[in-house]
C-alpha positions as CSV (number, residue, x, y, z in Angstrom):
1,X,140.1,87.2,52.6
2,X,138.3,87.5,49.0
3,X,137.0,85.2,46.6
4,X,140.2,85.1,44.5
5,X,142.3,84.5,47.0
6,X,140.2,81.2,47.9
7,X,140.2,80.4,44.0
8,X,144.4,80.3,44.2
9,X,144.2,78.4,47.4
10,X,141.8,75.9,45.6
11,X,144.1,75.7,42.3
12,X,147.4,74.9,44.5
13,X,145.7,72.1,46.4
14,X,144.4,70.7,43.1
15,X,148.0,70.3,41.7
16,X,149.5,68.9,44.6
17,X,146.6,66.5,44.7
18,X,147.1,65.3,41.0
19,X,151.0,65.1,41.8
20,X,150.0,63.0,44.2
21,X,147.9,61.0,42.3
22,X,151.0,60.3,39.8
23,X,153.8,59.2,41.9
24,X,153.9,56.5,44.4
25,X,154.5,57.0,48.1
26,X,158.6,56.7,47.0
27,X,157.5,59.7,44.4
28,X,158.3,57.5,41.4
29,X,155.8,57.4,38.2
30,X,152.9,55.4,38.9
31,X,153.0,52.7,35.7
32,X,148.9,53.2,35.6
33,X,146.8,53.1,32.4
34,X,146.0,56.5,31.4
35,X,142.1,57.5,31.5
36,X,140.1,59.1,29.2
37,X,140.8,62.9,28.5
38,X,136.8,63.7,28.9
39,X,136.8,61.3,32.5
40,X,139.6,63.1,33.9
41,X,138.2,66.4,33.0
42,X,134.7,65.8,34.5
43,X,136.4,64.3,37.8
44,X,138.6,67.8,38.1
45,X,135.6,69.3,37.7
46,X,133.3,67.7,40.1
47,X,136.6,68.0,42.4
48,X,137.2,72.3,41.7
49,X,133.2,72.7,42.4
50,X,133.7,70.9,45.6
51,X,136.5,72.4,46.9
52,X,134.9,75.7,45.9
53,X,131.7,74.8,47.2
54,X,133.3,74.5,50.8
55,X,135.2,77.8,50.4
56,X,132.2,79.3,49.7
57,X,130.3,78.0,53.0
58,X,133.3,78.9,55.1
59,X,133.1,82.5,53.7
60,X,129.0,82.4,53.9
61,X,129.9,81.4,57.8
62,X,132.4,83.9,58.2
63,X,130.5,86.8,56.4
64,X,127.1,85.8,58.5
65,X,128.7,85.1,62.0
66,X,130.5,88.9,61.6
67,X,127.2,90.6,60.8
68,X,125.9,88.8,63.6
69,X,128.8,89.9,66.1
70,X,128.3,93.3,65.5
71,X,124.2,93.5,65.5
72,X,124.5,91.5,68.6
73,X,123.3,92.7,72.2
74,X,122.8,89.7,74.6
75,X,125.4,86.6,74.4
76,X,123.4,83.7,74.8
77,X,121.0,84.8,72.0
78,X,124.4,85.6,69.7
79,X,125.5,82.0,70.6
80,X,122.4,80.5,69.3
81,X,121.8,82.5,66.2
82,X,125.4,81.4,65.4
83,X,124.2,77.7,65.6
84,X,121.1,78.6,64.0
85,X,123.3,80.1,60.9
86,X,125.9,77.2,60.9
87,X,122.8,75.2,60.3
88,X,120.7,76.7,58.3
89,X,122.2,79.2,56.0
90,X,126.0,77.7,55.8
91,X,124.6,74.1,55.6
92,X,127.0,72.3,58.7
93,X,124.6,69.0,59.7
94,X,125.4,70.3,63.3
95,X,126.5,72.7,65.5
96,X,126.7,73.6,69.3
97,X,128.3,75.1,71.9
98,X,129.3,74.4,75.7
99,X,130.8,75.2,78.4
100,X,133.2,73.9,80.8
101,X,132.1,72.6,83.8
102,X,133.7,72.3,87.4
103,X,132.0,68.9,88.4
104,X,133.3,65.9,89.1
105,X,132.7,64.7,85.7
106,X,134.1,67.5,84.1
107,X,131.5,67.7,81.7
108,X,131.1,70.5,78.4
109,X,127.6,71.5,79.2
110,X,125.5,72.4,75.9
111,X,124.1,76.6,76.2
112,X,123.4,76.6,72.5
113,X,122.9,74.1,69.5
114,X,120.9,73.8,66.3
115,X,120.9,70.8,63.7
116,X,120.0,67.2,64.1
117,X,120.6,66.8,67.4
118,X,117.2,65.0,68.3
119,X,119.1,63.8,72.3
120,X,122.6,63.7,70.5
121,X,124.2,65.7,72.9
122,X,122.1,63.7,75.7
123,X,122.5,60.3,74.8
124,X,126.5,61.0,74.0
125,X,127.4,62.7,76.8
126,X,131.1,64.8,76.7
127,X,133.9,65.3,78.7
128,X,137.0,67.7,79.0
129,X,138.5,65.2,81.3
130,X,141.6,63.2,80.1
131,X,139.2,59.8,79.6
132,X,137.3,57.8,77.0
133,X,134.6,60.1,77.1
134,X,137.0,63.3,76.7
135,X,139.5,62.3,74.2
136,X,137.0,63.6,70.9
137,X,137.8,66.5,69.4
138,X,136.0,69.0,71.8
139,X,137.6,67.5,74.7
140,X,140.7,67.9,73.8
141,X,140.1,71.5,72.4
142,X,138.8,71.9,75.7
143,X,141.9,71.4,77.2
144,X,144.8,71.9,74.7
145,X,142.8,75.2,73.8
146,X,143.9,74.9,70.3
147,X,141.4,73.9,67.4
148,X,141.3,70.1,66.5
149,X,139.0,68.1,63.6
150,X,138.1,64.9,62.9
151,X,138.2,63.8,59.1
152,X,135.9,60.6,59.7
153,X,134.0,60.0,62.5
154,X,133.1,56.7,61.3
155,X,136.6,55.1,61.4
156,X,138.5,57.2,63.9
157,X,139.2,55.2,66.9
158,X,138.6,58.1,69.4
159,X,135.4,58.8,67.8
160,X,134.7,55.0,69.2
161,X,132.2,56.2,71.9
162,X,130.2,58.4,69.7
163,X,130.1,56.5,66.4
164,X,126.7,54.7,66.4
165,X,124.9,57.8,67.5
166,X,127.1,59.9,64.8
167,X,126.4,57.1,62.0
168,X,122.5,57.4,62.6
169,X,122.3,61.2,62.1
170,X,124.8,61.3,59.7
171,X,127.4,62.8,61.0
172,X,131.0,62.1,59.2
173,X,133.5,64.9,60.5
174,X,133.7,67.4,63.1
175,X,135.6,70.5,64.3
176,X,136.2,71.6,67.8
177,X,137.1,75.4,68.2
178,X,137.8,76.7,71.2
179,X,136.6,80.4,72.6
180,X,138.8,82.5,74.2
181,X,138.4,86.2,76.0
182,X,141.6,87.6,77.2
183,X,143.2,83.8,76.9
184,X,140.9,82.6,78.8
185,X,138.8,79.6,77.4
186,X,135.5,79.9,78.1
187,X,133.2,77.6,75.3
188,X,133.5,75.0,72.8
189,X,132.3,75.6,69.2
190,X,131.7,72.2,67.5
191,X,130.3,71.7,63.9
192,X,129.4,68.5,62.0
193,X,129.1,68.0,58.6
194,X,127.7,64.8,56.5
195,X,131.0,64.0,54.3
196,X,134.5,63.0,55.6
197,X,137.4,65.7,55.4
198,X,135.0,68.4,55.3
199,X,137.3,70.9,57.9
200,X,140.5,71.4,55.9
201,X,142.2,73.9,54.1
202,X,141.1,77.3,53.6
203,X,137.5,76.4,55.6
204,X,139.5,74.9,58.2
205,X,141.7,78.4,58.6
206,X,138.5,80.5,57.9
207,X,136.9,78.7,60.9
208,X,139.3,78.8,62.9
209,X,139.5,83.0,62.2
210,X,135.4,82.9,62.7
211,X,135.9,81.6,66.2
212,X,138.5,84.3,67.3
213,X,136.2,86.8,66.1
214,X,133.1,85.5,67.8
215,X,135.0,85.1,71.0
216,X,136.5,88.6,70.4
217,X,133.0,89.6,70.0
218,X,131.3,88.0,72.7
219,X,134.0,90.0,75.1
220,X,133.1,93.0,73.4
221,X,129.4,92.2,74.3
222,X,130.8,91.1,78.0
223,X,132.5,94.2,78.3
224,X,129.8,96.5,77.0
225,X,127.1,95.0,79.4
226,X,129.7,95.2,82.7
227,X,130.0,98.8,81.6
228,X,126.2,99.0,81.7
229,X,125.5,97.4,84.4
230,X,128.3,99.4,86.1
231,X,126.3,102.9,84.8
232,X,123.1,101.5,85.6
233,X,124.2,100.7,89.3
234,X,125.8,104.2,89.7
235,X,122.4,105.5,88.1
236,X,120.7,103.7,90.9
237,X,122.7,104.6,93.7
238,X,122.4,108.2,92.6
239,X,118.9,107.6,93.0
240,X,118.8,106.0,96.2
241,X,121.4,108.9,97.3
242,X,119.1,111.8,96.3
243,X,116.0,109.5,97.8
244,X,118.1,109.3,100.8
245,X,119.2,112.9,100.8
246,X,115.4,114.1,100.3
247,X,113.9,111.9,102.7
248,X,116.7,112.5,105.4
249,X,115.3,112.9,109.3
250,X,118.4,115.1,109.8
251,X,119.1,118.2,108.1
252,X,121.9,119.0,105.9
253,X,123.7,121.6,105.0
254,X,127.4,121.3,102.6
255,X,130.1,124.2,103.5
256,X,132.6,125.8,101.5
257,X,134.9,127.6,103.5
258,X,136.6,131.3,103.4
259,X,139.5,131.9,104.2
260,X,141.5,135.9,104.3
261,X,144.5,137.1,103.3
262,X,146.6,135.6,106.2
263,X,144.9,131.8,105.8
264,X,142.5,132.3,108.7
265,X,138.6,131.1,108.1
266,X,136.2,134.0,108.4
267,X,132.8,132.7,107.2
268,X,131.6,130.0,105.1
269,X,129.3,129.7,102.0
270,X,126.4,127.3,101.8
271,X,126.2,125.2,98.7
272,X,123.4,122.7,99.2
273,X,121.1,122.1,101.9
274,X,117.8,119.5,101.9
275,X,114.5,119.9,102.6
276,X,114.9,118.7,106.5
277,X,117.3,121.3,106.5
278,X,114.8,123.9,105.4
279,X,111.8,122.8,108.0
280,X,113.9,122.8,110.9
281,X,115.7,126.2,110.0
282,X,112.4,127.6,108.5
283,X,115.0,129.1,105.6
284,X,114.0,128.6,101.9
285,X,116.9,126.4,99.9
286,X,117.0,129.3,97.3
287,X,117.6,131.5,99.7
288,X,120.1,129.3,101.7
289,X,122.4,128.3,98.8
290,X,125.3,130.8,97.7
291,X,124.8,133.0,100.7
292,X,127.3,133.1,103.2
293,X,126.7,132.0,107.1
294,X,127.2,135.7,108.6
295,X,124.8,136.9,106.7
296,X,122.3,134.2,106.4
297,X,122.1,133.9,109.9
298,X,122.2,137.5,111.0
299,X,125.3,137.4,113.2
300,X,129.2,139.0,113.1
301,X,130.4,135.5,113.9
302,X,129.4,132.8,111.6
303,X,128.0,130.0,114.3
304,X,130.5,127.2,114.9
305,X,133.4,128.5,112.4
306,X,136.4,127.1,114.1
307,X,134.8,123.4,114.9
308,X,134.1,123.4,111.0
309,X,137.6,124.7,110.0
310,X,139.5,122.1,112.5
311,X,137.3,119.0,110.8
312,X,138.4,120.5,107.1
313,X,141.8,120.6,108.8
314,X,142.1,117.2,110.6
315,X,139.6,115.3,108.3
316,X,138.2,114.2,112.2
317,X,134.5,114.4,112.7
318,X,133.2,116.4,115.4
319,X,130.0,115.8,117.3
320,X,128.6,118.0,119.6
321,X,125.2,119.4,121.1
322,X,124.4,123.4,121.8
323,X,121.9,126.0,122.1
324,X,121.6,128.4,118.7
325,X,120.6,131.4,120.3
326,X,118.8,133.1,116.6
327,X,116.3,130.5,116.3
328,X,115.8,129.7,120.3
329,X,116.6,125.7,119.9
330,X,118.9,123.1,120.8
331,X,120.4,121.1,118.1
332,X,122.6,117.7,118.0
333,X,125.3,118.3,115.1
334,X,127.5,116.1,113.4
335,X,130.5,117.5,111.2
336,X,132.4,116.1,108.9
337,X,134.4,116.2,105.7
338,X,133.1,114.3,102.6
339,X,135.8,115.8,100.5
340,X,138.7,118.2,100.1
341,X,137.6,121.4,101.2
342,X,133.9,120.5,102.1
343,X,132.2,120.5,104.9
344,X,128.9,118.5,105.4
345,X,126.6,118.9,108.6
346,X,123.8,116.8,110.1
347,X,121.7,118.4,112.8
348,X,118.9,117.3,114.7
349,X,116.5,119.8,116.8
350,X,116.7,118.1,120.2
351,X,114.7,121.1,121.7
352,X,111.7,118.7,122.8
353,X,114.0,116.4,124.0
354,X,116.0,119.1,126.3
355,X,112.4,120.1,127.5
356,X,111.8,116.7,128.1
357,X,115.2,116.1,130.2
358,X,114.5,119.4,132.4
359,X,111.2,118.2,133.2
360,X,112.6,114.8,134.0
361,X,115.1,116.2,136.2
362,X,112.7,118.5,138.2
363,X,110.6,115.3,138.3
364,X,113.7,113.2,139.9
365,X,114.5,116.2,142.3
366,X,110.7,115.9,143.2
367,X,110.6,112.3,143.6
368,X,114.4,112.3,145.9
369,X,112.6,114.5,148.0
370,X,109.5,112.5,148.1
371,X,111.6,109.4,148.3
372,X,113.6,111.1,151.2
373,X,110.8,111.9,152.9
374,X,109.4,107.9,152.2
375,X,112.3,106.8,153.5
376,X,112.2,108.7,156.7
377,X,108.7,107.7,157.0
378,X,109.2,104.2,156.9
379,X,112.3,104.0,158.8
380,X,110.1,105.6,161.2
381,X,107.7,103.2,160.8
382,X,110.2,100.7,161.1
383,X,111.0,101.8,164.5
384,X,107.5,101.3,165.4
385,X,107.5,97.9,164.3
386,X,110.4,96.9,165.8
387,X,109.1,98.8,169.3
388,X,105.9,96.5,168.3
389,X,107.4,93.5,167.9
390,X,109.3,94.0,170.7
391,X,106.1,94.9,172.5
392,X,104.7,91.5,171.3
393,X,107.7,89.4,172.4
394,X,107.4,90.7,175.7
395,X,104.0,90.3,175.9
396,X,104.2,86.6,175.1
397,X,106.9,86.4,177.2
398,X,104.9,87.7,180.1
399,X,101.6,85.9,179.5
400,X,103.8,82.6,179.4
401,X,105.0,83.2,182.4
402,X,101.6,84.8,184.0
403,X,100.1,81.7,182.4
404,X,102.0,79.1,183.5
405,X,102.8,80.0,187.0
406,X,99.0,79.2,188.0
407,X,98.8,76.7,185.7
408,X,101.8,75.0,187.7
409,X,99.9,75.2,190.8
410,X,96.5,73.9,189.5
411,X,98.1,70.7,188.3
412,X,100.7,70.7,191.0
413,X,98.3,70.4,193.5
414,X,95.9,68.5,191.8
415,X,98.8,66.3,191.6
416,X,99.4,66.1,195.4
417,X,96.1,65.6,195.9
418,X,95.4,62.2,194.0
419,X,98.1,61.1,196.0
420,X,95.9,61.1,198.9
421,X,93.3,58.5,199.7
422,X,90.0,60.1,198.2
423,X,86.6,59.3,197.6
424,X,86.2,57.4,194.3
425,X,84.1,60.5,193.4
426,X,86.4,63.2,194.9
427,X,89.3,61.6,192.7
428,X,87.0,61.3,189.9
429,X,86.3,65.2,190.4
430,X,90.1,66.0,190.3
431,X,90.9,63.9,187.5
432,X,89.0,65.4,185.1
433,X,90.6,68.6,186.5
434,X,93.5,67.7,185.6
435,X,92.5,66.3,182.5
436,X,91.4,69.6,182.1
437,X,94.3,71.7,182.9
438,X,96.5,69.4,180.7
439,X,94.2,70.6,177.7
440,X,94.0,73.6,178.7
441,X,97.5,73.9,178.5
442,X,97.9,72.2,175.1
443,X,96.2,75.1,173.8
444,X,98.2,77.7,175.8
445,X,101.1,76.4,174.1
446,X,99.4,76.4,171.2
447,X,98.7,79.9,171.0
448,X,102.1,81.1,172.2
449,X,104.0,78.6,169.1
450,X,101.8,79.9,166.3
451,X,102.2,83.7,168.0
452,X,106.1,83.0,167.6
453,X,105.9,81.6,164.6
454,X,104.2,84.6,162.9
455,X,106.8,87.1,164.9
456,X,109.4,84.9,163.2
457,X,111.2,84.3,167.0
458,X,111.2,80.5,166.2
459,X,114.4,79.0,165.3
460,X,115.7,75.6,165.2
461,X,117.7,73.7,167.3
462,X,120.1,71.7,165.5
463,X,121.3,68.7,167.4
464,X,122.1,64.9,166.5
465,X,119.7,63.0,167.1
466,X,118.5,59.0,166.4
467,X,115.2,59.1,164.8
468,X,114.1,56.3,166.1
469,X,114.2,57.1,169.7
470,X,112.4,60.7,168.6
471,X,109.8,58.7,166.8
472,X,109.2,55.8,169.3
473,X,108.6,59.1,172.1
474,X,106.3,60.8,170.3
475,X,104.2,57.7,169.3
476,X,104.2,55.5,172.3
477,X,101.7,57.8,174.1
478,X,99.5,58.2,171.2
479,X,99.6,54.5,171.0
480,X,98.1,54.3,174.4
481,X,95.7,56.6,173.5
482,X,94.4,54.9,170.8
483,X,94.6,51.5,172.7
484,X,91.9,53.1,175.2
485,X,89.6,53.8,172.3
486,X,90.0,50.6,171.0
487,X,91.6,51.1,167.4
488,X,94.5,49.7,166.5
489,X,97.9,52.0,165.9
490,X,100.8,50.8,164.2
491,X,104.4,52.9,163.0
492,X,106.8,51.7,161.3
493,X,110.4,52.7,159.4
494,X,111.5,51.1,156.4
495,X,115.1,50.1,156.8
496,X,117.1,52.4,154.0
497,X,115.6,55.0,156.3
498,X,118.9,56.7,158.2
499,X,118.5,56.9,161.5
500,X,121.6,59.2,162.6
501,X,120.3,63.1,161.8
502,X,121.2,66.5,162.6
503,X,118.2,68.5,163.5
504,X,115.6,69.8,165.5
505,X,114.2,66.3,167.0
506,X,112.0,68.6,169.6
507,X,110.6,70.1,166.5
508,X,110.1,66.6,164.7
509,X,108.4,65.4,167.4
510,X,105.9,68.1,167.9
511,X,104.7,68.3,164.1
512,X,104.8,64.0,164.3
513,X,102.4,64.7,167.5
514,X,99.9,67.0,166.0
515,X,99.7,65.1,162.7
516,X,99.5,61.8,164.6
517,X,97.4,63.2,167.6
518,X,94.7,64.6,164.7
519,X,94.4,61.2,163.8
520,X,93.7,59.5,166.9
521,X,91.7,62.4,168.1
522,X,89.0,61.9,165.2
523,X,89.3,58.0,164.8
524,X,86.7,56.0,166.7
525,X,87.1,52.3,164.8
526,X,89.6,51.2,162.7
527,X,93.1,52.0,162.5
528,X,96.0,54.4,162.4
529,X,99.4,53.7,160.6
530,X,102.3,56.0,160.9
531,X,104.9,55.4,158.1
532,X,108.7,56.7,157.7
533,X,110.6,56.5,154.2
534,X,113.4,58.2,152.7
535,X,113.4,60.0,149.5
536,X,115.7,60.8,146.8
537,X,117.3,64.3,148.6
538,X,118.2,67.3,146.0
539,X,121.5,67.5,148.1
540,X,123.4,64.7,148.9
541,X,124.5,65.9,152.4
542,X,121.0,65.8,153.7
543,X,118.4,63.1,154.3
544,X,114.5,63.9,153.1
545,X,112.3,62.0,155.2
546,X,108.5,61.2,154.6
547,X,106.0,60.7,157.4
548,X,102.5,58.9,156.2
549,X,99.9,59.3,158.6
550,X,96.7,57.5,157.6
551,X,93.5,57.1,159.7
552,X,89.9,55.4,159.1
553,X,88.3,58.1,161.0
554,X,85.5,60.3,160.1
555,X,87.6,62.4,157.3
556,X,87.6,65.9,155.7
557,X,85.3,67.3,153.4
558,X,86.8,68.8,150.1
559,X,86.1,72.0,150.3
560,X,88.0,72.4,153.5
561,X,91.3,70.5,152.3
562,X,93.1,73.6,152.1
563,X,91.9,75.6,154.6
564,X,92.6,73.4,157.6
565,X,96.1,74.5,157.5
566,X,95.1,78.3,158.0
567,X,95.2,79.6,161.6
568,X,92.4,78.9,163.4
569,X,90.5,77.0,160.7
570,X,88.3,74.6,162.2
571,X,85.5,71.9,159.8
572,X,82.4,72.6,161.0
573,X,80.4,69.6,160.7
574,X,78.7,68.0,163.8
575,X,81.4,65.1,164.3
576,X,84.3,67.7,163.8
577,X,82.7,70.2,166.4
578,X,82.5,67.5,169.2
579,X,85.9,67.0,169.6
580,X,87.0,70.8,169.7
581,X,90.1,72.3,169.7
582,X,91.7,75.9,168.6
583,X,92.5,75.1,164.9
584,X,96.0,75.6,165.3
585,X,97.5,72.2,165.5
586,X,97.5,71.8,161.7
587,X,99.0,75.5,161.0
588,X,102.0,75.0,163.4
589,X,102.5,71.8,161.5
590,X,102.7,73.1,158.4
591,X,105.1,76.1,159.3
592,X,107.4,73.4,161.3
593,X,107.5,71.5,158.2
594,X,108.3,74.9,155.9
595,X,110.9,75.4,158.4
596,X,112.6,72.3,158.4
597,X,112.8,72.5,154.3
598,X,109.3,70.3,153.4
599,X,105.7,70.2,153.5
600,X,102.5,69.1,154.0
601,X,99.1,67.9,152.0
602,X,96.2,65.9,152.9
603,X,94.3,63.2,150.9
604,X,91.1,62.4,152.4
605,X,87.3,61.9,151.7
606,X,84.5,62.4,154.3
607,X,83.1,59.4,156.5
608,X,86.2,57.4,155.1
609,X,89.5,58.2,156.6
610,X,92.3,61.0,155.9
611,X,96.1,60.3,155.1
612,X,98.5,63.4,156.1
613,X,101.9,62.9,154.9
614,X,104.6,65.6,155.3
615,X,108.5,65.7,154.5
616,X,111.6,67.2,156.6
617,X,115.3,67.7,155.8
618,X,118.1,66.8,157.7
619,X,121.8,66.6,157.3
620,X,123.0,63.4,157.5
621,X,125.7,62.4,160.2
622,X,128.3,59.9,160.1
623,X,126.3,56.2,162.1
624,X,127.3,56.1,165.8
625,X,126.5,54.0,168.6
626,X,124.1,55.5,171.0
627,X,125.6,55.9,174.6
628,X,122.9,53.9,177.3
629,X,120.7,56.6,178.6
630,X,121.1,57.4,182.3
631,X,117.6,56.6,183.7
632,X,117.3,58.3,186.9
633,X,117.2,56.1,189.9
634,X,113.9,56.9,192.4
635,X,115.3,55.0,195.1
636,X,118.8,56.6,194.5
637,X,117.2,59.8,195.0
638,X,115.4,58.7,198.2
639,X,118.5,57.4,199.4
640,X,120.2,60.2,198.8
641,X,118.9,63.2,200.7
642,X,120.1,66.6,199.3
643,X,119.6,69.8,201.3
644,X,117.9,72.2,198.6
645,X,116.9,76.0,198.6
646,X,113.8,76.7,197.1
647,X,113.9,80.9,196.1
648,X,109.7,80.9,194.6
649,X,107.6,83.8,195.6
650,X,104.4,82.2,194.2
651,X,102.8,80.2,197.3
652,X,100.7,77.8,195.5
653,X,103.9,77.1,193.5
654,X,106.4,77.0,196.5
655,X,104.1,74.8,198.3
656,X,103.7,72.2,195.6
657,X,107.6,71.6,194.7
658,X,108.4,71.5,198.8
659,X,105.8,68.9,199.0
660,X,107.1,66.9,196.1
661,X,111.1,67.3,197.6
662,X,109.7,66.3,200.9
663,X,107.9,63.1,199.8
664,X,111.0,62.1,198.0
665,X,113.5,62.7,201.6
666,X,114.7,66.2,201.0
667,X,115.2,68.6,203.2
668,X,113.8,72.0,201.9
669,X,113.7,75.6,202.8
670,X,112.0,78.2,201.2
671,X,112.2,81.9,200.5
672,X,109.9,84.4,198.4
673,X,112.9,86.5,196.9
674,X,116.5,87.2,195.7
675,X,118.0,89.1,198.3
676,X,116.8,86.2,201.4
677,X,118.1,83.5,199.3
678,X,121.3,85.5,199.5
679,X,121.0,85.8,202.9
680,X,120.0,81.8,203.6
681,X,123.4,81.1,201.4
682,X,125.5,83.1,203.7
683,X,124.2,81.5,206.7
684,X,123.6,78.0,206.3
685,X,125.1,75.0,203.7
686,X,123.0,73.5,200.8
687,X,123.5,70.9,197.9
688,X,120.9,72.5,195.3
689,X,119.2,76.2,194.3
690,X,115.8,75.8,192.8
691,X,115.4,79.4,191.7
692,X,112.3,81.0,190.1
693,X,113.5,84.1,187.6
694,X,111.0,86.2,188.3
695,X,110.9,87.5,192.2
696,X,110.5,90.4,194.2
697,X,113.1,92.8,195.7
698,X,115.6,90.6,193.7
699,X,114.9,88.3,190.4
700,X,117.0,84.8,189.9
701,X,119.9,85.8,187.3
702,X,120.7,89.1,189.8
703,X,120.9,86.4,192.3
704,X,122.4,84.0,190.6
705,X,125.5,86.6,189.3
706,X,126.0,87.3,193.2
707,X,126.0,83.8,194.0
708,X,128.4,83.0,191.1
709,X,130.7,86.0,192.2
710,X,131.4,84.6,195.5
711,X,128.9,87.3,198.2
712,X,126.8,84.4,199.1
713,X,128.2,80.9,200.1
714,X,129.9,78.5,197.6
715,X,130.1,80.0,194.3
716,X,129.9,76.5,192.8
717,X,126.5,75.2,193.7
718,X,124.4,73.5,191.7
719,X,121.2,76.4,190.6
720,X,118.5,75.2,188.2
721,X,116.3,78.0,187.1
722,X,112.6,76.7,188.0
723,X,110.7,79.6,185.9
724,X,107.9,79.7,183.8
725,X,109.7,81.6,181.1
726,X,109.4,79.0,178.7
727,X,109.8,80.6,175.0
728,X,112.6,79.2,172.5
729,X,115.7,81.0,173.9
730,X,115.0,81.4,177.2
731,X,116.5,78.1,178.2
732,X,120.3,79.4,176.8
733,X,119.2,82.9,178.7
734,X,119.3,81.1,182.1
735,X,122.4,79.1,181.2
736,X,124.1,82.2,180.2
737,X,123.8,84.2,183.7
738,X,125.2,81.0,185.4
739,X,122.8,78.6,186.1
740,X,123.5,74.9,186.0
741,X,120.1,73.8,184.5
742,X,116.5,74.8,183.6
743,X,112.8,73.6,184.0
744,X,110.3,75.3,182.8
745,X,106.9,75.2,184.8
746,X,104.4,73.3,185.0
747,X,107.0,71.1,186.5
748,X,107.7,67.7,184.9
749,X,108.5,65.6,187.9
750,X,110.6,63.3,185.8
751,X,112.3,65.8,184.9
752,X,112.9,66.8,188.3
753,X,114.1,63.9,189.1
754,X,116.7,63.9,186.6
755,X,117.9,67.3,187.7
756,X,118.5,66.0,191.3
757,X,120.4,63.1,190.5
758,X,122.7,65.6,188.6
759,X,123.1,68.1,191.8
760,X,123.9,65.0,193.6
761,X,126.7,64.0,191.4
762,X,128.3,67.5,191.5
763,X,127.8,67.9,195.2
764,X,129.3,64.3,195.4
765,X,132.6,65.5,193.0
766,X,132.2,68.7,194.8
767,X,133.4,70.4,191.8
768,X,131.5,73.1,189.2
769,X,128.9,71.2,187.3
770,X,128.7,71.8,183.5
771,X,125.6,73.1,181.8
772,X,123.7,70.4,179.9
773,X,122.6,70.4,176.9
774,X,119.1,68.8,177.2
775,X,116.0,71.1,176.6
776,X,114.2,69.7,180.1
777,X,111.0,71.9,179.1
778,X,107.7,69.8,179.2
779,X,104.4,70.5,178.3
780,X,102.6,68.5,181.1
781,X,103.2,67.5,184.2
782,X,103.9,63.0,184.6
783,X,102.1,61.7,186.8
784,X,103.6,60.0,190.0
């Protein structure tokens, strides 16, 4: 639009306004007084000058912004320059450009501004939502996408929220121009003038055209920027690819296949290689590029030609490892088709790896041979160890037998002697012999126990029992011993401790006796207190018990607290040494506690006493009423004599047992071996056979087998194993051989009474007796 067009438009506007002043609202001529001609001319001149100034203002704005759009290279800088030009060059009071934020308040956020802002936009926030803050020109233009003008900001009710701030800064009228790119609104240009009705006619049209041009220019800048960024990204990508290509740890070559007239591949040309190719193959790039593979590698048939042709034909990559004879190297190769007609090959020299694999294979073969040899050696060692273990078990069994047999004689004959009328000094001597015998038997039992534990021969005999009975039977003898020493002995079981348990009551009794017996042994004055408590078990089906043994004895030095649970360890102080012992009791106790799922520990101060505590775990069982105990009656045994056959090769043991049985009123026949026992049974009637296990000519188990087979008298006769074999499993072995009961040597007289009672019951019923499940092994001979 040129100046003449603007002038013609101004004249048309002037005529229209002049006509409007000469007619009323109905189009009738106004009856007014004619003004003075000079005043009319001056007023018209001033009005025309104002119109011309406004038109020139819009033209200046359009021309200046057009130049800036052509020269611009950055969007935000262009918008800032446009705002500055509108104020500094064109003459508007203020100009600002805002973007539409997608926040809850839908605010219009300024990104460029110039003029008398002075916090106006911050104090009078503008929204593009349909509310009081969004009904001004800027908000309406944002919602509708159309330009909106305000003729007078001081009277327009839409501008009420901003009127006070606008008046303070001299804003009278405003114009909001949407900026669109590809029909998408991205910003609003808002102008403020200091006079009312500033944005009308040609000025309005020119500013709308300016906004369209500005939007087009910004769109062009964005397109140019996108292209520039794309070009830069492409360049950077090319640089990265080139760097990758140059620094690859794999050799790379690109091939172009060559076909004959029949369309069959006959060769391929090397189009490009990377530095790693040159390093691996030792072929310079200028020699490789452009060469045929057959000539380059000096081969009649180009290597891997058919594989590369298949990759090119199918588009499927190929991976393989191969040996390349011309270079005496092994390669791992990947071939793929980067674009039609070309095959790219990546390869690595794996010669060192192959050699390492071959070395490893040879080493593995060697190791397998060594392992095979070691396995044979270990198998041999295992067989030797098993043989030694069997020999050790046999030795333990033999030792038990050989020691218990004479001990049975010693203790038995001492017991018989003490029943006689003796001088007091002789009786005292025999009592000392008996006491020494029991001590020796305790030592023998400890040694055998620890040997069996170390050999893994000890297993738990699981059966139901009542805890209070086991505790009482273990502690009552210790209570008597403590009373004789003049010390107080107390024991208690807390109410919440379950009484019905399933476990090995014998091993519990042994463990408790060992620990509490030590307390009595090493306490000379004061007290020994044993307490049984219940602990929270980890398994709801188990009962976990805590046994606490507290004494006021001589105590243990701190340095010995750990070692006392080791085999043959003793505290070497005068106070401890005078009590003697093997140093095995606590080691056995520790092993038994661990076997029963618990632990053992000690707290002690030298001279102040000790507190031993151990835990054990038992399976819980339902409470049951305890059956009344059958206490054998000595009077009944004596009133019902039995005819007993005693098969025993040891003369002393035979003499002792025979003497005891006869003193109880029974008839006893003795034989020295199993063969003679069979002869007796064939010719005479007996109620009971007491059978030694180890005898000359025929042992007890062979003899029992022949009796049960009906080859010697009554096959159901009551047979009792009377043996020095007392290791774990021996009782079960003899019962399995057909014997009805089992008594280990040295003989416990109370157990012998019980067996005689059972034999009498069996003889009375005249039926085979069922094997009992009561363990009749005893470590000492009860005093009669």
